[in-house]
TIVO-2410 file (N, C-alpha, C; in nm, 3 decimals):
# residues 165
REC num residu      c1      c2      c3 atome chaine
REC   1      M   0.671   3.869   1.091     N      A
REC   1      M   0.758   3.788   1.004    CA      A
REC   1      M   0.826   3.661   1.035     C      A
REC   2      S   0.801   3.655   1.170     N      A
REC   2      S   0.857   3.502   1.228    CA      A
REC   2      S   0.750   3.401   1.193     C      A
REC   3      N   0.608   3.440   1.193     N      A
REC   3      N   0.509   3.382   1.176    CA      A
REC   3      N   0.477   3.350   1.033     C      A
REC   4      S   0.503   3.434   0.940     N      A
REC   4      S   0.471   3.342   0.840    CA      A
REC   4      S   0.591   3.321   0.789     C      A
REC   5      V   0.680   3.318   0.812     N      A
REC   5      V   0.813   3.256   0.785    CA      A
REC   5      V   0.776   3.088   0.845     C      A
REC   6      S   0.723   3.095   0.961     N      A
REC   6      S   0.740   2.971   1.012    CA      A
REC   6      S   0.634   2.902   0.965     C      A
REC   7      T   0.539   2.949   0.927     N      A
REC   7      T   0.421   2.876   0.861    CA      A
REC   7      T   0.452   2.869   0.679     C      A
REC   8      I   0.516   2.963   0.631     N      A
REC   8      I   0.641   2.865   0.486    CA      A
REC   8      I   0.706   2.772   0.527     C      A
REC   9      Y   0.790   2.761   0.627     N      A
REC   9      Y   0.835   2.646   0.608    CA      A
REC   9      Y   0.750   2.508   0.704     C      A
REC  10      C   0.610   2.526   0.811     N      A
REC  10      C   0.571   2.433   0.782    CA      A
REC  10      C   0.509   2.354   0.600     C      A
REC  11      A   0.464   2.461   0.576     N      A
REC  11      A   0.379   2.387   0.460    CA      A
REC  11      A   0.486   2.290   0.413     C      A
REC  12      A   0.598   2.352   0.366     N      A
REC  12      A   0.711   2.286   0.307    CA      A
REC  12      A   0.715   2.189   0.380     C      A
REC  13      T   0.725   2.137   0.491     N      A
REC  13      T   0.786   2.015   0.566    CA      A
REC  13      T   0.670   1.940   0.586     C      A
REC  14      T   0.562   2.023   0.569     N      A
REC  14      T   0.418   1.922   0.585    CA      A
REC  14      T   0.364   1.865   0.400     C      A
REC  15      A   0.431   1.918   0.338     N      A
REC  15      A   0.442   1.897   0.189    CA      A
REC  15      A   0.544   1.755   0.177     C      A
REC  16      G   0.642   1.805   0.279     N      A
REC  16      G   0.778   1.662   0.212    CA      A
REC  16      G   0.710   1.535   0.292     C      A
REC  17      V   0.671   1.579   0.414     N      A
REC  17      V   0.652   1.459   0.512    CA      A
REC  17      V   0.502   1.361   0.438     C      A
REC  18      D   0.435   1.454   0.373     N      A
REC  18      D   0.327   1.364   0.285    CA      A
REC  18      D   0.357   1.289   0.179     C      A
REC  19      T   0.486   1.350   0.092     N      A
REC  19      T   0.495   1.346  -0.001    CA      A
REC  19      T   0.564   1.181   0.006     C      A
REC  20      V   0.652   1.199   0.130     N      A
REC  20      V   0.784   1.015   0.173    CA      A
REC  20      V   0.598   0.956   0.199     C      A
REC  21      A   0.533   1.001   0.299     N      A
REC  21      A   0.436   0.879   0.366    CA      A
REC  21      A   0.393   0.808   0.182     C      A
REC  22      N   0.369   0.909   0.110     N      A
REC  22      N   0.270   0.867   0.028    CA      A
REC  22      N   0.343   0.747  -0.090     C      A
REC  23      L   0.474   0.800  -0.087     N      A
REC  23      L   0.577   0.710  -0.159    CA      A
REC  23      L   0.566   0.601  -0.100     C      A
REC  24      L   0.607   0.566   0.019     N      A
REC  24      L   0.624   0.447   0.079    CA      A
REC  24      L   0.577   0.343   0.036     C      A
REC  25      F   0.419   0.391  -0.032     N      A
REC  25      F   0.294   0.246  -0.034    CA      A
REC  25      F   0.354   0.200  -0.202     C      A
REC  26      L   0.472   0.255  -0.218     N      A
REC  26      L   0.595   0.170  -0.355    CA      A
REC  26      L   0.601   0.078  -0.322     C      A
REC  27      V   0.651   0.068  -0.173     N      A
REC  27      V   0.753  -0.055  -0.146    CA      A
REC  27      V   0.665  -0.152  -0.110     C      A
REC  28      L   0.518  -0.115  -0.072     N      A
REC  28      L   0.460  -0.255  -0.043    CA      A
REC  28      L   0.364  -0.318  -0.173     C      A
REC  29      A   0.318  -0.216  -0.272     N      A
REC  29      A   0.320  -0.258  -0.397    CA      A
REC  29      A   0.433  -0.330  -0.483     C      A
REC  30      T   0.576  -0.303  -0.493     N      A
REC  30      T   0.642  -0.381  -0.510    CA      A
REC  30      T   0.677  -0.538  -0.432     C      A
REC  31      F   0.663  -0.511  -0.361     N      A
REC  31      F   0.658  -0.592  -0.290    CA      A
REC  31      F   0.572  -0.765  -0.299     C      A
REC  32      T   0.441  -0.717  -0.316     N      A
REC  32      T   0.337  -0.751  -0.352    CA      A
REC  32      T   0.373  -0.805  -0.506     C      A
REC  33      A   0.403  -0.713  -0.618     N      A
REC  33      A   0.431  -0.756  -0.738    CA      A
REC  33      A   0.574  -0.868  -0.732     C      A
REC  34      I   0.664  -0.826  -0.640     N      A
REC  34      I   0.782  -0.945  -0.629    CA      A
REC  34      I   0.701  -1.093  -0.628     C      A
REC  35      R   0.602  -1.111  -0.514     N      A
REC  35      R   0.543  -1.231  -0.450    CA      A
REC  35      R   0.477  -1.291  -0.548     C      A
REC  36      V   0.398  -1.216  -0.627     N      A
REC  36      V   0.304  -1.272  -0.729    CA      A
REC  36      V   0.380  -1.335  -0.834     C      A
REC  37      Y   0.499  -1.259  -0.924     N      A
REC  37      Y   0.604  -1.303  -1.006    CA      A
REC  37      Y   0.698  -1.403  -0.959     C      A
REC  38      A   0.702  -1.403  -0.811     N      A
REC  38      A   0.756  -1.550  -0.801    CA      A
REC  38      A   0.722  -1.660  -0.780     C      A
REC  39      L   0.585  -1.686  -0.759     N      A
REC  39      L   0.519  -1.770  -0.707    CA      A
REC  39      L   0.467  -1.886  -0.890     C      A
REC  40      R   0.439  -1.725  -0.950     N      A
REC  40      R   0.337  -1.796  -1.092    CA      A
REC  40      R   0.415  -1.742  -1.198     C      A
REC  41      K   0.561  -1.674  -1.186     N      A
REC  41      K   0.658  -1.626  -1.310    CA      A
REC  41      K   0.557  -1.570  -1.412     C      A
REC  42      S   0.489  -1.477  -1.390     N      A
REC  42      S   0.393  -1.456  -1.476    CA      A
REC  42      S   0.386  -1.252  -1.496     C      A
REC  43      V   0.459  -1.220  -1.588     N      A
REC  43      V   0.464  -1.062  -1.582    CA      A
REC  43      V   0.315  -0.984  -1.571     C      A
REC  44      L   0.234  -1.055  -1.610     N      A
REC  44      L   0.100  -0.964  -1.639    CA      A
REC  44      L   0.045  -0.968  -1.563     C      A
REC  45      L   0.032  -1.102  -1.413     N      A
REC  45      L  -0.005  -1.066  -1.343    CA      A
REC  45      L   0.049  -1.014  -1.210     C      A
REC  46      A   0.175  -0.988  -1.211     N      A
REC  46      A   0.278  -0.933  -1.122    CA      A
REC  46      A   0.243  -0.757  -1.157     C      A
REC  47      S   0.220  -0.731  -1.291     N      A
REC  47      S   0.183  -0.604  -1.326    CA      A
REC  47      S   0.045  -0.539  -1.268     C      A
REC  48      I  -0.012  -0.638  -1.261     N      A
REC  48      I  -0.202  -0.609  -1.275    CA      A
REC  48      I  -0.148  -0.598  -1.134     C      A
REC  49      A  -0.095  -0.663  -1.019     N      A
REC  49      A  -0.097  -0.709  -0.857    CA      A
REC  49      A  -0.035  -0.554  -0.818     C      A
REC  50      F   0.080  -0.524  -0.881     N      A
REC  50      F   0.165  -0.411  -0.893    CA      A
REC  50      F   0.073  -0.273  -0.916     C      A
REC  51      L  -0.012  -0.250  -1.001     N      A
REC  51      L  -0.105  -0.192  -1.043    CA      A
REC  51      L  -0.216  -0.144  -0.975     C      A
REC  52      L  -0.264  -0.279  -0.898     N      A
REC  52      L  -0.343  -0.237  -0.791    CA      A
REC  52      L  -0.307  -0.191  -0.674     C      A
REC  53      A  -0.192  -0.228  -0.632     N      A
REC  53      A  -0.109  -0.201  -0.519    CA      A
REC  53      A  -0.082  -0.087  -0.539     C      A
REC  54      A  -0.097  -0.035  -0.657     N      A
REC  54      A   0.016   0.117  -0.626    CA      A
REC  54      A  -0.113   0.230  -0.639     C      A
REC  55      V  -0.251   0.160  -0.610     N      A
REC  55      V  -0.352   0.327  -0.579    CA      A
REC  55      V  -0.333   0.366  -0.572     C      A
REC  56      P  -0.307   0.351  -0.391     N      A
REC  56      P  -0.296   0.471  -0.262    CA      A
REC  56      P  -0.164   0.588  -0.263     C      A
REC  57      V  -0.089   0.558  -0.344     N      A
REC  57      V   0.008   0.638  -0.403    CA      A
REC  57      V  -0.067   0.739  -0.494     C      A
REC  58      G  -0.162   0.729  -0.592     N      A
REC  58      G  -0.225   0.846  -0.668    CA      A
REC  58      G  -0.318   0.917  -0.595     C      A
REC  59      T  -0.393   0.819  -0.482     N      A
REC  59      T  -0.485   0.889  -0.426    CA      A
REC  59      T  -0.455   0.958  -0.361     C      A
REC  60      N  -0.376   0.885  -0.248     N      A
REC  60      N  -0.324   1.012  -0.161    CA      A
REC  60      N  -0.234   1.144  -0.217     C      A
REC  61      F  -0.177   1.135  -0.279     N      A
REC  61      F  -0.143   1.228  -0.364    CA      A
REC  61      F  -0.288   1.368  -0.419     C      A
REC  62      A  -0.350   1.283  -0.398     N      A
REC  62      A  -0.514   1.391  -0.438    CA      A
REC  62      A  -0.556   1.501  -0.393     C      A
REC  63      V  -0.488   1.498  -0.248     N      A
REC  63      V  -0.497   1.591  -0.138    CA      A
REC  63      V  -0.401   1.691  -0.201     C      A
REC  64      F  -0.285   1.690  -0.237     N      A
REC  64      F  -0.208   1.833  -0.295    CA      A
REC  64      F  -0.333   1.915  -0.372     C      A
REC  65      A  -0.405   1.854  -0.443     N      A
REC  65      A  -0.477   1.915  -0.557    CA      A
REC  65      A  -0.550   1.982  -0.526     C      A
REC  66      Y  -0.620   2.019  -0.395     N      A
REC  66      Y  -0.697   2.060  -0.292    CA      A
REC  66      Y  -0.641   2.119  -0.181     C      A
REC  67      G  -0.510   2.142  -0.156     N      A
REC  67      G  -0.458   2.259  -0.079    CA      A
REC  67      G  -0.429   2.186   0.020     C      A
REC  68      L  -0.303   2.099   0.028     N      A
REC  68      L  -0.258   2.084   0.174    CA      A
REC  68      L  -0.175   2.145   0.153     C      A
REC  69      T  -0.197   2.172   0.283     N      A
REC  69      T  -0.086   2.331   0.374    CA      A
REC  69      T  -0.070   2.232   0.551     C      A
REC  70      G   0.038   2.343   0.565     N      A
REC  70      G   0.063   2.330   0.745    CA      A
REC  70      G   0.054   2.404   0.794     C      A
REC  71      E  -0.028   2.447   0.931     N      A
REC  71      E  -0.029   2.610   0.985    CA      A
REC  71      E   0.111   2.501   1.141     C      A
REC  72      N   0.123   2.631   1.180     N      A
REC  72      N   0.204   2.579   1.354    CA      A
REC  72      N   0.086   2.640   1.407     C      A
REC  73      I   0.055   2.559   1.470     N      A
REC  73      I  -0.064   2.551   1.574    CA      A
REC  73      I  -0.025   2.520   1.708     C      A
REC  74      F  -0.095   2.677   1.816     N      A
REC  74      F   0.048   2.654   1.971    CA      A
REC  74      F   0.055   2.505   2.023     C      A
REC  75      P  -0.035   2.486   2.044     N      A
REC  75      P   0.031   2.328   2.194    CA      A
REC  75      P   0.055   2.239   2.099     C      A
REC  76      Y   0.021   2.207   1.965     N      A
REC  76      Y   0.044   2.097   1.859    CA      A
REC  76      Y   0.178   2.107   1.778     C      A
REC  77      G   0.194   2.236   1.740     N      A
REC  77      G   0.327   2.239   1.658    CA      A
REC  77      G   0.260   2.279   1.516     C      A
REC  78      C   0.382   2.211   1.430     N      A
REC  78      C   0.320   2.203   1.281    CA      A
REC  78      C   0.222   2.101   1.249     C      A
REC  79      T   0.093   2.156   1.242     N      A
REC  79      T   0.013   2.048   1.182    CA      A
REC  79      T  -0.016   2.066   1.042     C      A
REC  80      A  -0.083   1.992   0.972     N      A
REC  80      A  -0.137   1.972   0.897    CA      A
REC  80      A  -0.226   1.992   0.838     C      A
REC  81      I  -0.282   2.056   0.733     N      A
REC  81      I  -0.439   2.155   0.705    CA      A
REC  81      I  -0.466   2.018   0.614     C      A
REC  82      D  -0.550   1.961   0.558     N      A
REC  82      D  -0.558   1.921   0.461    CA      A
REC  82      D  -0.732   1.972   0.402     C      A
REC  83      E  -0.753   2.050   0.310     N      A
REC  83      E  -0.887   2.101   0.261    CA      A
REC  83      E  -0.977   2.031   0.126     C      A
REC  84      T  -0.975   1.898   0.166     N      A
REC  84      T  -1.016   1.770   0.082    CA      A
REC  84      T  -1.191   1.770   0.110     C      A
REC  85      P  -1.250   1.818  -0.005     N      A
REC  85      P  -1.402   1.779   0.034    CA      A
REC  85      P  -1.445   1.648   0.076     C      A
REC  86      L  -1.491   1.644   0.221     N      A
REC  86      L  -1.545   1.523   0.220    CA      A
REC  86      L  -1.614   1.422   0.169     C      A
REC  87      H  -1.684   1.449   0.064     N      A
REC  87      H  -1.744   1.360  -0.075    CA      A
REC  87      H  -1.623   1.311  -0.129     C      A
REC  88      V  -1.526   1.400  -0.173     N      A
REC  88      V  -1.419   1.331  -0.243    CA      A
REC  88      V  -1.347   1.234  -0.163     C      A
REC  89      A  -1.331   1.293  -0.062     N      A
REC  89      A  -1.209   1.164   0.028    CA      A
REC  89      A  -1.301   1.067   0.040     C      A
REC  90      K  -1.436   1.086   0.094     N      A
REC  90      K  -1.510   0.916   0.070    CA      A
REC  90      K  -1.505   0.845  -0.069     C      A
REC  91      I  -1.503   0.900  -0.164     N      A
REC  91      I  -1.478   0.810  -0.266    CA      A
REC  91      I  -1.324   0.781  -0.338     C      A
REC  92      L  -1.237   0.921  -0.266     N      A
REC  92      L  -1.101   0.786  -0.260    CA      A
REC  92      L  -1.059   0.708  -0.218     C      A
REC  93      T  -1.130   0.710  -0.070     N      A
REC  93      T  -1.084   0.614  -0.007    CA      A
REC  93      T  -1.155   0.452  -0.018     C      A
REC  94      A  -1.333   0.500  -0.125     N      A
REC  94      A  -1.324   0.389  -0.129    CA      A
REC  94      A  -1.281   0.294  -0.248     C      A
REC  95      V  -1.229   0.412  -0.355     N      A
REC  95      V  -1.174   0.354  -0.476    CA      A
REC  95      V  -0.999   0.286  -0.414     C      A
REC  96      T  -0.938   0.374  -0.280     N      A
REC  96      T  -0.824   0.307  -0.276    CA      A
REC  96      T  -0.845   0.169  -0.159     C      A
REC  97      R  -0.892   0.162  -0.112     N      A
REC  97      R  -0.946  -0.001  -0.050    CA      A
REC  97      R  -0.972  -0.062  -0.147     C      A
REC  98      A  -1.096  -0.091  -0.210     N      A
REC  98      A  -1.100  -0.165  -0.290    CA      A
REC  98      A  -0.959  -0.201  -0.406     C      A
REC  99      C  -0.888  -0.092  -0.434     N      A
REC  99      C  -0.771  -0.164  -0.525    CA      A
REC  99      C  -0.720  -0.260  -0.409     C      A
REC 100      A  -0.685  -0.226  -0.278     N      A
REC 100      A  -0.583  -0.238  -0.225    CA      A
REC 100      A  -0.602  -0.387  -0.179     C      A
REC 101      I  -0.769  -0.456  -0.135     N      A
REC 101      I  -0.796  -0.543  -0.125    CA      A
REC 101      I  -0.793  -0.611  -0.235     C      A
REC 102      A  -0.838  -0.603  -0.368     N      A
REC 102      A  -0.781  -0.617  -0.492    CA      A
REC 102      A  -0.632  -0.687  -0.478     C      A
REC 103      A  -0.582  -0.598  -0.477     N      A
REC 103      A  -0.430  -0.687  -0.499    CA      A
REC 103      A  -0.376  -0.779  -0.341     C      A
REC 104      D  -0.434  -0.745  -0.263     N      A
REC 104      D  -0.403  -0.847  -0.179    CA      A
REC 104      D  -0.478  -1.007  -0.202     C      A
REC 105      C  -0.585  -0.953  -0.222     N      A
REC 105      C  -0.646  -1.088  -0.238    CA      A
REC 105      C  -0.597  -1.183  -0.365     C      A
REC 106      L  -0.552  -1.082  -0.496     N      A
REC 106      L  -0.464  -1.142  -0.587    CA      A
REC 106      L  -0.365  -1.201  -0.548     C      A
REC 107      A  -0.262  -1.161  -0.432     N      A
REC 107      A  -0.200  -1.213  -0.409    CA      A
REC 107      A  -0.196  -1.336  -0.336     C      A
REC 108      A  -0.274  -1.295  -0.279     N      A
REC 108      A  -0.303  -1.465  -0.150    CA      A
REC 108      A  -0.384  -1.562  -0.230     C      A
REC 109      G  -0.428  -1.530  -0.363     N      A
REC 109      G  -0.518  -1.624  -0.467    CA      A
REC 109      G  -0.396  -1.674  -0.496     C      A
REC 110      V  -0.304  -1.631  -0.575     N      A
REC 110      V  -0.189  -1.681  -0.650    CA      A
REC 110      V  -0.069  -1.775  -0.548     C      A
REC 111      T  -0.089  -1.782  -0.435     N      A
REC 111      T  -0.026  -1.825  -0.346    CA      A
REC 111      T  -0.096  -1.991  -0.267     C      A
REC 112      W  -0.224  -1.957  -0.297     N      A
REC 112      W  -0.299  -2.067  -0.245    CA      A
REC 112      W  -0.323  -2.152  -0.367     C      A
REC 113      F  -0.289  -2.098  -0.509     N      A
REC 113      F  -0.323  -2.153  -0.557    CA      A
REC 113      F  -0.173  -2.276  -0.600     C      A
REC 114      S  -0.097  -2.226  -0.579     N      A
REC 114      S   0.040  -2.249  -0.551    CA      A
REC 114      S   0.079  -2.313  -0.499     C      A
REC 115      L   0.018  -2.334  -0.373     N      A
REC 115      L   0.002  -2.453  -0.293    CA      A
REC 115      L  -0.098  -2.549  -0.266     C      A
REC 116      S  -0.185  -2.537  -0.380     N      A
REC 116      S  -0.270  -2.632  -0.403    CA      A
REC 116      S  -0.212  -2.736  -0.503     C      A
REC 117      R  -0.146  -2.707  -0.561     N      A
REC 117      R  -0.111  -2.762  -0.687    CA      A
REC 117      R   0.028  -2.837  -0.653     C      A
REC 118      R   0.015  -2.922  -0.539     N      A
REC 118      R   0.070  -3.049  -0.482    CA      A
REC 118      R   0.203  -3.130  -0.532     C      A
REC 119      Y   0.152  -3.130  -0.677     N      A
REC 119      Y   0.230  -3.232  -0.743    CA      A
REC 119      Y   0.264  -3.134  -0.876     C      A
REC 120      D   0.368  -3.153  -0.976     N      A
REC 120      D   0.402  -3.104  -1.083    CA      A
REC 120      D   0.442  -3.186  -1.149     C      A
REC 121      F   0.398  -3.170  -1.256     N      A
REC 121      F   0.423  -3.244  -1.378    CA      A
REC 121      F   0.546  -3.328  -1.439     C      A
REC 122      R   0.601  -3.223  -1.450     N      A
REC 122      R   0.724  -3.233  -1.465    CA      A
REC 122      R   0.846  -3.315  -1.366     C      A
REC 123      H   0.787  -3.321  -1.249     N      A
REC 123      H   0.878  -3.391  -1.137    CA      A
REC 123      H   0.757  -3.495  -1.105     C      A
REC 124      A   0.749  -3.589  -1.166     N      A
REC 124      A   0.644  -3.716  -1.127    CA      A
REC 124      A   0.676  -3.756  -0.989     C      A
REC 125      G   0.577  -3.753  -0.925     N      A
REC 125      G   0.629  -3.822  -0.805    CA      A
REC 125      G   0.659  -3.742  -0.709     C      A
REC 126      E   0.685  -3.630  -0.702     N      A
REC 126      E   0.782  -3.546  -0.610    CA      A
REC 126      E   0.641  -3.455  -0.560     C      A
REC 127      T   0.668  -3.448  -0.409     N      A
REC 127      T   0.525  -3.357  -0.399    CA      A
REC 127      T   0.593  -3.205  -0.385     C      A
REC 128      K   0.492  -3.103  -0.442     N      A
REC 128      K   0.548  -2.990  -0.472    CA      A
REC 128      K   0.575  -2.889  -0.389     C      A
REC 129      G   0.539  -2.917  -0.210     N      A
REC 129      G   0.528  -2.850  -0.126    CA      A
REC 129      G   0.451  -2.795  -0.024     C      A
REC 130      T   0.515  -2.723   0.115     N      A
REC 130      T   0.401  -2.700   0.212    CA      A
REC 130      T   0.398  -2.545   0.186     C      A
REC 131      L   0.286  -2.495   0.275     N      A
REC 131      L   0.323  -2.359   0.271    CA      A
REC 131      L   0.414  -2.293   0.325     C      A
REC 132      T   0.525  -2.346   0.428     N      A
REC 132      T   0.648  -2.304   0.424    CA      A
REC 132      T   0.745  -2.255   0.344     C      A
REC 133      S   0.724  -2.339   0.191     N      A
REC 133      S   0.779  -2.355   0.110    CA      A
REC 133      S   0.734  -2.258  -0.025     C      A
REC 134      V   0.641  -2.258  -0.001     N      A
REC 134      V   0.543  -2.172  -0.129    CA      A
REC 134      V   0.560  -2.029  -0.043     C      A
REC 135      L   0.590  -2.013   0.068     N      A
REC 135      L   0.631  -1.881   0.108    CA      A
REC 135      L   0.764  -1.853   0.128     C      A
REC 136      L   0.876  -1.972   0.109     N      A
REC 136      L   0.995  -1.959   0.108    CA      A
REC 136      L   1.053  -1.930   0.004     C      A
REC 137      V   0.992  -1.916  -0.134     N      A
REC 137      V   1.012  -1.974  -0.285    CA      A
REC 137      V   1.143  -1.859  -0.295     C      A
REC 138      D   1.223  -1.947  -0.382     N      A
REC 138      D   1.358  -1.899  -0.464    CA      A
REC 138      D   1.444  -1.833  -0.326     C      A
REC 139      G   1.434  -1.925  -0.218     N      A
REC 139      G   1.531  -1.843  -0.123    CA      A
REC 139      G   1.515  -1.755  -0.023     C      A
REC 140      E   1.400  -1.680  -0.010     N      A
REC 140      E   1.334  -1.570   0.015    CA      A
REC 140      E   1.205  -1.596   0.091     C      A
REC 141      C   1.204  -1.552   0.225     N      A
REC 141      C   1.124  -1.545   0.357    CA      A
REC 141      C   1.024  -1.407   0.286     C      A
REC 142      N   0.901  -1.415   0.236     N      A
REC 142      N   0.798  -1.377   0.243    CA      A
REC 142      N   0.768  -1.297   0.410     C      A
REC 143      M   0.820  -1.221   0.435     N      A
REC 143      M   0.761  -1.140   0.588    CA      A
REC 143      M   0.723  -1.045   0.561     C      A
REC 144      F   0.655  -1.026   0.490     N      A
REC 144      F   0.545  -0.884   0.406    CA      A
REC 144      F   0.419  -0.933   0.386     C      A
REC 145      T   0.359  -1.091   0.446     N      A
REC 145      T   0.251  -1.119   0.448    CA      A
REC 145      T   0.153  -1.074   0.516     C      A
REC 146      A   0.197  -1.059   0.719     N      A
REC 146      A   0.109  -1.013   0.820    CA      A
REC 146      A   0.113  -0.856   0.770     C      A
REC 147      P   0.204  -0.758   0.743     N      A
REC 147      P   0.161  -0.632   0.746    CA      A
REC 147      P   0.070  -0.585   0.634     C      A
REC 148      V   0.035  -0.720   0.529     N      A
REC 148      V  -0.039  -0.628   0.454    CA      A
REC 148      V  -0.177  -0.710   0.492     C      A
REC 149      V  -0.148  -0.844   0.521     N      A
REC 149      V  -0.302  -0.841   0.562    CA      A
REC 149      V  -0.345  -0.768   0.667     C      A
REC 150      C  -0.240  -0.736   0.790     N      A
REC 150      C  -0.298  -0.608   0.899    CA      A
REC 150      C  -0.307  -0.495   0.886     C      A
REC 151      R  -0.281  -0.456   0.727     N      A
REC 151      R  -0.286  -0.353   0.730    CA      A
REC 151      R  -0.514  -0.274   0.680     C      A
REC 152      H  -0.538  -0.402   0.658     N      A
REC 152      H  -0.694  -0.392   0.659    CA      A
REC 152      H  -0.769  -0.399   0.763     C      A
REC 153      C  -0.714  -0.446   0.843     N      A
REC 153      C  -0.768  -0.491   0.956    CA      A
REC 153      C  -0.747  -0.277   1.032     C      A
REC 154      A  -0.632  -0.270   1.000     N      A
REC 154      A  -0.580  -0.104   1.055    CA      A
REC 154      A  -0.697  -0.001   1.003     C      A
REC 155      M  -0.749  -0.008   0.888     N      A
REC 155      M  -0.778   0.037   0.834    CA      A
REC 155      M  -0.982   0.061   0.872     C      A
REC 156      I  -1.003  -0.057   0.894     N      A
REC 156      I  -1.154  -0.040   1.016    CA      A
REC 156      I  -1.116   0.062   1.113     C      A
REC 157      L  -1.015   0.075   1.192     N      A
REC 157      L  -0.998   0.146   1.273    CA      A
REC 157      L  -0.956   0.317   1.240     C      A
REC 158      N  -0.891   0.333   1.157     N      A
REC 158      N  -0.855   0.446   1.120    CA      A
REC 158      N  -0.959   0.536   1.109     C      A
REC 159      T  -0.955   0.665   1.135     N      A
REC 159      T  -1.071   0.764   1.119    CA      A
REC 159      T  -0.994   0.867   1.089     C      A
REC 160      G  -0.880   0.898   1.033     N      A
REC 160      G  -0.851   0.991   1.010    CA      A
REC 160      G  -0.839   0.975   0.848     C      A
REC 161      L  -0.872   1.092   0.751     N      A
REC 161      L  -0.901   1.106   0.598    CA      A
REC 161      L  -0.766   1.154   0.543     C      A
REC 162      I  -0.708   1.197   0.631     N      A
REC 162      I  -0.537   1.224   0.511    CA      A
REC 162      I  -0.479   1.088   0.468     C      A
REC 163      Y  -0.451   1.005   0.526     N      A
REC 163      Y  -0.392   0.906   0.456    CA      A
REC 163      Y  -0.543   0.792   0.405     C      A
REC 164      F  -0.554   0.776   0.258     N      A
REC 164      F  -0.681   0.696   0.289    CA      A
REC 164      F  -0.619   0.564   0.295     C      A
REC 165      M  -0.551   0.506   0.322     N      A
REC 165      M  -0.503   0.385   0.384    CA      A
REC 165      M  -0.471   0.360   0.475     C      A
***
């Protein structure tokens, strides 16, 4: 009886941890959209960046449809068991990475476009700014640039299929 109870708690814990981990991708999506909006003042571009960056949330929740559970395995404790078929996992991984890279390219493109416009027509004769001034738009430092870029470097080294990012 205690084994089945611990398995039930383990499955619930695994589902809870996976849900929280998946929802953390919304933080990255939000900051990507805020960065794009701060630089271009375009709700459309910011919405596109948010939607592209939020794709990992949906694809990572797909493991629940295939039966994400948890089992209490002796030397390791509570371990997530993912029953997602390999061909589905590969498709979800490709879609997720393509959308995340597109969102980051959009944010980088907006940053470079804002940086390249050194002169503003409204303020003739004044230089628009440098890389520092673009990253410090509206008094906020965008310190989330490095983790977003490093996220794609870490994806190459990641061999697990539970998280597609």
